[in-house]
TIDOKE-367964 format. One record per residue (C-alpha): x, y, z; residue in three letters. Coordinates in nm, 3 decimals, decimal comma, padded with zeros to 5 digits. Layout:
REM residues N
     east    north       up  resn
        X        Y        Z   ALA
...
//
This chain:
REM residues 116
     east    north       up  resn
   01,875  -00,237  -00,250   MET
   01,784   00,115  -00,205   ASP
   01,510   00,046   00,025   LEU
   01,698  -00,194   00,257   GLN
   01,894   00,059   00,456   GLY
   01,844   00,115   00,819   GLN
   01,750   00,472   00,957   PRO
   02,065   00,642   01,052   GLY
   02,309   00,436   00,831   ASP
   02,339   00,713   00,569   GLY
   02,123   00,519   00,310   LYS
   01,790   00,653   00,207   SER
   01,523   00,402   00,311   CYS
   01,222   00,598   00,351   GLY
   00,871   00,548   00,212   LEU
   00,946   00,857  -00,014   VAL
   01,176   00,634  -00,235   ASN
   00,926   00,356  -00,293   VAL
   00,760   00,503  -00,617   GLN
   01,101   00,597  -00,772   GLN
   01,244   00,257  -00,701   ASP
   00,943   00,059  -00,826   ILE
   00,926   00,276  -01,136   GLU
   01,296   00,213  -01,201   CYS
   01,245  -00,165  -01,156   ILE
   00,929  -00,158  -01,388   THR
   01,114   00,035  -01,661   GLU
   01,411  -00,214  -01,649   GLU
   01,195  -00,503  -01,662   LEU
   00,992  -00,371  -01,946   THR
   01,294  -00,297  -02,142   SER
   01,431  -00,651  -02,087   ALA
   01,099  -00,808  -02,174   TYR
   01,084  -00,611  -02,505   GLU
   01,423  -00,741  -02,586   ARG
   01,319  -01,113  -02,533   PHE
   00,959  -01,138  -02,587   LYS
   00,986  -01,244  -02,951   SER
   01,228  -01,522  -02,886   ALA
   01,112  -01,858  -03,049   PRO
   01,060  -02,145  -02,783   PRO
   01,378  -02,331  -02,915   LEU
   01,598  -02,021  -02,897   SER
   01,962  -02,048  -02,772   ILE
   02,024  -02,003  -02,403   GLU
   01,661  -02,047  -02,326   GLY
   01,577  -01,691  -02,414   GLU
   01,199  -01,766  -02,445   TRP
   01,202  -01,910  -02,096   HIS
   01,394  -01,608  -01,982   PHE
   01,123  -01,384  -02,135   ALA
   00,852  -01,579  -01,955   THR
   01,033  -01,523  -01,615   GLN
   01,087  -01,150  -01,692   ILE
   00,716  -01,106  -01,767   LYS
   00,625  -01,255  -01,423   PHE
   00,853  -01,029  -01,260   ALA
   00,722  -00,728  -01,446   LEU
   00,363  -00,822  -01,356   ASP
   00,453  -00,844  -00,989   LYS
   00,636  -00,507  -01,001   ALA
   00,326  -00,340  -01,172   GLN
   00,109  -00,499  -00,888   GLN
   00,324  -00,344  -00,625   TYR
   00,317  -00,010  -00,821   TYR
  -00,055  -00,005  -00,842   ALA
  -00,069  -00,044  -00,464   LYS
   00,111   00,287  -00,408   ILE
  -00,218   00,478  -00,444   ASP
  -00,367   00,269  -00,180   GLU
  -00,120   00,381   00,095   SER
  -00,194   00,697   00,279   ALA
   00,117   00,673   00,479   ALA
   00,332   00,666   00,152   TYR
   00,150   00,968   00,007   ILE
   00,184   01,159   00,340   ALA
   00,556   01,074   00,355   ALA
   00,591   01,229   00,007   VAL
   00,392   01,543   00,062   VAL
   00,551   01,601   00,397   LEU
   00,897   01,532   00,273   HIS
   01,090   01,869   00,243   PRO
   01,196   01,799  -00,116   ARG
   00,851   01,695  -00,234   TYR
   00,487   01,822  -00,205   ASN
   00,157   01,773  -00,382   TRP
   00,298   01,913  -00,701   GLN
   00,561   01,642  -00,714   TYR
   00,269   01,372  -00,669   VAL
   00,062   01,553  -00,945   GLU
   00,360   01,558  -01,185   ALA
   00,449   01,186  -01,120   GLN
   00,089   01,074  -01,159   TRP
  -00,024   01,329  -01,437   GLU
  -00,128   01,009  -01,630   HIS
  -00,326   00,868  -01,322   LYS
  -00,569   01,150  -01,227   LYS
  -00,784   00,911  -01,020   THR
  -00,476   00,814  -00,808   TRP
  -00,409   01,190  -00,725   ILE
  -00,799   01,229  -00,622   THR
  -00,776   00,897  -00,423   SER
  -00,451   01,013  -00,268   ALA
  -00,562   01,343  -00,149   ARG
  -00,878   01,187   00,016   LYS
  -00,658   00,927   00,186   SER
  -00,423   01,168   00,326   VAL
  -00,718   01,382   00,455   LYS
  -00,872   01,089   00,595   ARG
  -00,521   00,986   00,772   LEU
  -00,507   01,330   00,910   TRP
  -00,851   01,357   01,042   LEU
  -00,853   01,009   01,193   THR
  -00,512   00,945   01,320   ASP
  -00,325   01,285   01,372   TYR
  -00,566   01,585   01,413   LYS
//
């Protein structure tokens, strides 16, 4: 819901929020999947089926999260935002060093080809 606002309506709907929102979704789905993944197929309330659906949603969220590093516009929005910068990106992606390298290259390419 955080990303559904319209500019000027007081909701934060910028590209800057994408990573945080997808991380939140991924964490919640991971937690839910851990609770239900061991349910036997004939469990009450269809918990096994529920675990399967959560896993599908989690896989999709992880696919979207992995695409963040492919977006020069997203990274540029983050590093140009007054509250964030490259240090923020490096802290968030400290476990994904290749993403940082790729992000720096893509923002530089975006600057050179579209804005310089």
